[in-house]
N, C-alpha and C positions, 0 to 999 in steps of 0.2 A: 130415231137416229141414235146410233151407239155413242157412247162417250168418246171412242176413238174417232169416230167420223166427225163429231162435233168439234174436237180439238184440232183436227186437220183443217176443218172449215174455218176455225178461228185464225189459224196460221195463214191460210189462204187470203182471208179478208184482211189481215194485217199488212198485206203487201204495200210497200212504199213506192216502189216503182217497178214497172214490168220491163223485162229485158228488151232493148231494142235490137235491130239486126247487127250481127257479128259481135254483140257483147256476151259476156259469160255470166250466167246465173244459175241458182239452184231452182229446179222445177219439182212441183208436187203434182202427181196424177190426181185429177178431180173426178174421172168417170168411175162410178161406182161399179160397173161391170167390167172394168179393166181398160186399158189403152193399147192399142195395137202398135207395135214397133215395126216399121217397115224399111226395106233396103233403100228406097228412094222417096222423095217428097211427092208421092202420088198415091192415091186410092187404089190404083191398079198394081202398085209394087208388092213384092212378095213380103209376107208377114214373117218377121224373124222370131218374135215372141209376144206375149201380152203382159204388159206391166200392170201390177196390182194397184188397186185404189190406195192412195196415200204414199206410194212408192216415191223415192226421191231420185232424180237424175240431174245431170249437168247439162245445161242448154248452152250451146256453143255457137248459135247462129239462128236466125229467123228470116224465112223468105216465103213469100206468097201463102201465108197461113200455115206453114209447117216449121217446127223447131228441129234442128239437127242436134242430137243429143248424145251423151255418153252415159252409160249405166254404171252402178257401183262396181260391177265385176269387169269393167273395162271394155264391154262390147258397145256398139253404137248404132245409130240409125235415124230415122225420122219419125215424128209423131205430130198429130194435128194439134195446132195451137189452141184449139177450142177446148181441149181437155187437159191442159197443162198450165198450172199458175206458176209463173217465174219471178223470183226476186233477184235483184242485183247485189243485195246485201243480206246474207243469211248464212246459218250454220248447217252442216250435215248432222243428221240424227246419229249416223255412225261415220267416223273419219274414213276417207279413202286414200289410196296410195297413188302417187304420181312419180314420173321420171323426168329429170331435166333434160331438155333436148338441145339447149344452146351450148356452145363450147364452154363459156364461163358466164353464169347467170347470177345477177344481183338479187338478194333478199333485201327488201327495204322496209323501213319502219312504218311507211304509210303507203296506201294503194295509188301511188303516182310516182313519176319520175324524179320528182323533187324530194322524195323521202330519203332519209339517210341510209346508206348501205350498211346493213349489220352483218352480213356475211355473203360469200361468194360460193357458188356450187359448180362443180364440174359437170360436163355432159355425162349423163348416165347415173348420176346421183339420185337416190330415192328420197322422196319427201312425203310426209303425211299431210294430206289436205284436209283442213277442218272446216272450211267454208268459203264463201265468196264475199269480198268487200269492194264495193264499187267496180265490179266486174274483174277484180284481181283475185287470184287464189290467196286465201289465208293458209299459210303452211307452218309446219314445224319440223325441225331436224335436229336431233340431239337436244341441247338445251336452248336453241335459237328459234325464235318465232318472228314471222313477218309476212311479207307480201311479195308474191312473184307474178309477173305478167303472164297471162295464159298462153301467149304465143310461144313460151319457152317451157311448157309443162305439158306432158301427155298423161292423161289418166291411165293408170296401170292396173286398177282393181282393187281389191280390198286392202286395207291399210295393214302393214306388217309391223312386227315389233322392232325391226332394225331401223336405224336412222342413218341418214347420209351425213358425211363429214364435210364442213365448210372447207373450201381450198385455201391453201397458203399461196398468196398471190405473188410471192417472190419467185424469181426464176434462177435457174442454174446456168451460168454463162458457158458451161461445158457441153450443154445439150441443145439441140435443135428442135423446134416445135412444128409438127405437121399443122398445115392449115386447117385440118379436120379436128385438131385438138390433141393428137397423139404426141409423146415425147420420146426421143430416141437418141442413142448415142451412135454416131454414124461411123465410129472407127472400128467397131467390132465386127467379126465375121459370124455369120449364122452358124449354129452347131446342129448336127442332125443326129437322129437315133434310129437304129435299125431294129430295136428291140420291140416296138409296138407301134400300132397305127394311131395317128393323132387326127382326130376330126375337129373342125372348128365351124362355128356358125357366126355369120355377120350380124352385128348388133346395131350398127349405125344405120340411118335412112338409106344413104347412098354413100358407099365407101370406096376410095380408091386404092387399087391394088397396083403397086408400083414396081419398076423394073430393078430397084435396089432399096436397101434399108435406109431411106432418107427422102426428105421432102424435095430435094433437088432431082431425084430420079423421075423419069417420065412415068406417066400413068399408062398401064398397059390394059386395064379394064376397071370398069365401075360396077360394083356388086351390090345388089339390093339387100335389104334387111332380110334375114332368115336364110340366105344362100349358105349352102354347106360347101366347105373347101377342105382339102387335105393339108395338114400341117406338117412340114418336113424339118423345121428347124426354128430357132428362136435367137434374137439378138437385140439386146438392150431395149426391150419393150416393142420390137417388131417380130413378127412371124414370117418365116419363108413358107409359102403355100403354093399349092397347085389347084387350078379350077379348070376342069376339062383338059384341053391341051395347053393352057397358059400357065405360066409360073411367075411369081412375083413375091411382093412383101406387103403385109397389112399391119397397120398399127395395132398393138395389143389392146389399145383402149376400145377397139370396135370389133373385137374378135373373142368369142366365147369358146375356150378350148377344153376338151376333155378326152380321156382315153378310151378308145374303143377295143380294149383287150377282150379276148373271148371269155364269156361267163363261165365261172367255176360251177361245179356240181352243186355246191353248197348254195351259191347265189340263186341258182336256178330253183332249188328246192324252196328257198325263202321266197322267191318271187311267186311261186304257185301258191304258197301259204298266204301271202298278201292277196292275191286275187280271190281265193276262196273266202277269206274274211270280208272282203269288200262286197262279193256278191250278196251277202246277207242284208244289205241295204238297198237292194233293188226295190224300186216303188217308193223310196223315201222322197219327201217333197223337197223342192227347190226353194231355198230361202237366201236373199241377199245377205251376204256376210255370215251365213250359217256355217258352223263347223262341228256340229254334234248330231247324233240321231234324234235328240229330243227336239231341237230347234229346226232341223232340216240343214241341208248343205248348199253352198254354191260350188262351182267347179273346184277351185283350189282349196276350199274348205274341206271338201270331201277327201282330197288327196292328203291334206294336212292331218285329218282325223285318222284315216286309215294307217298311214305310215307312222303316225304317233303311237299307235298300239304296239308297233314293233320297234319302239325305241328310236325313231328317227325324228329329229325335230326340224321341220321345214318351215320356210316362210309361208304365210298365208297370202298368196298372190301368184297368179300364173306366170307372169314374167320373173318374179323373184325365184320361183321354183325351177324355172328354166335356167336361170343363172347358177343356181346350186348343183344342177345335174351335170354329169359328164355326158357329152353328146355322143350318140351312137347313130349309124345309119339305119334307115328303115328296114333293110335287109338283115340287120343284126338284132332286131327287137326280140326280146323274151319276156315272159310273163313277169308283171311287177315293173316293167319300165314305164316311163311316162311318155305321153305323146302330147304335142303341143300344136295349137292352131292360132292363127291371127287374122282377123277380118280387116286389119288395117287400123284398129282403134287403140291398140296398145304398143309399147315400146318393143316388146319381144313376143308375147303371147296373150291373146285375149281369152284363151280357153285351154284346159288341160284335162286329160283323162288317164286312166291307168290301162296299159295294154294287158290283154288277158290271153293272147294267143289267137292263131287262125285269123289274123288280120282284123280282129275285133278289140274294142276297148270299153271299159265301164266308166261312166262319168255322171256327175250332176249336170243335167242337160241344160235347162234354161228355165226362166220363170213361167210357171204353169205346167212344166214337165218334170217328172220325177227322175231319180237315179235310174239309169237304163244302160243297155248294151247297144253299141252300134258298130258299124264297119268303116274302117278307114277308106274303103272303096266308094262309100256314099258320095254323091256328087258334091255336097256342101263341105264334108270333112276332107275330101280329096282336094278341093280347091283352096282351102285355107290351111292345110297342113304345112307347118314350117320347121318340124324337127322332132327328134326324140331324144330322151335322155335317161341315164341310169343314176340312181342315187344308192342303190344297194352295194354293200361292200363286197 
């Protein structure tokens, strides 16, 4: 047995408490041949990927001998409990990133509700998750460290260098607060622009589109995360939008907006150069948290590395990269644009690739699979596609 395997075994044997149902813990794969990650808690369910021996995952529930898990890149599924050792108190070998899902969430000094509140975070704030303590996430944001209840954090992928900012809990009496967390000034009229098309993508789980720029206005539609809308104006933190035949307003807290202007000749040329550069890494192995040819890549690490060679400093994380990009429609995709997918395990995107043209994209696929080229029309990618973005100037 190798030193690495002896070390992993020692960590596994040091378990103080296995995670019960619905508790959160850090799991280590104990199957030396690898552990199959499935879409459902059944031996008959589709295999999404194979987790390597010693890989760390986050266990978020246990039922009938199956753990529901989230992996370091933000994807999720089910694995047999027979081959996963889970601790309720442990640290990640490599920190992962998370996104706050509650409107205003407390960071506490201890992993329980009696702990002092050391900071508060708004919905959508990013945190670095360093481990689990008594089934609470141990997190850091800026100079603040503490514990957040797992009900209010989504695993978002690999940890980025950016930090979330604790909220100022004071309120402005001249503003009204949306029940979903957005803040607006109801006295301004939305302004419109005829110069360029604006696209927006919904970032909240289920977001209200209202008849006016205010919480007193009626709800005309409820839009799911990832829904694309056309933005026609902006007013004090609210966007005037259209979705199909409907028009209304969405809080800017829950809409990612970007310019869908026509690509210039220079941008198209640069995108083609990026694609050709990326293709030289076809066949490079997949590695959790990897962001270089020598170590291997995960999906966002591949994008991070490729664009970094052309002077672009992107976040290492699929959801973070989606927030950085200007959203474009699928019909406007050009070489070098990013394509995003979400299987429901991340705040915005659980996977990302680089569009290469002809409805194809190049990406670091999944554990056990190397960098490869796939079609957006493939059943899996067509099902989980949530948007496209452009980061090129």
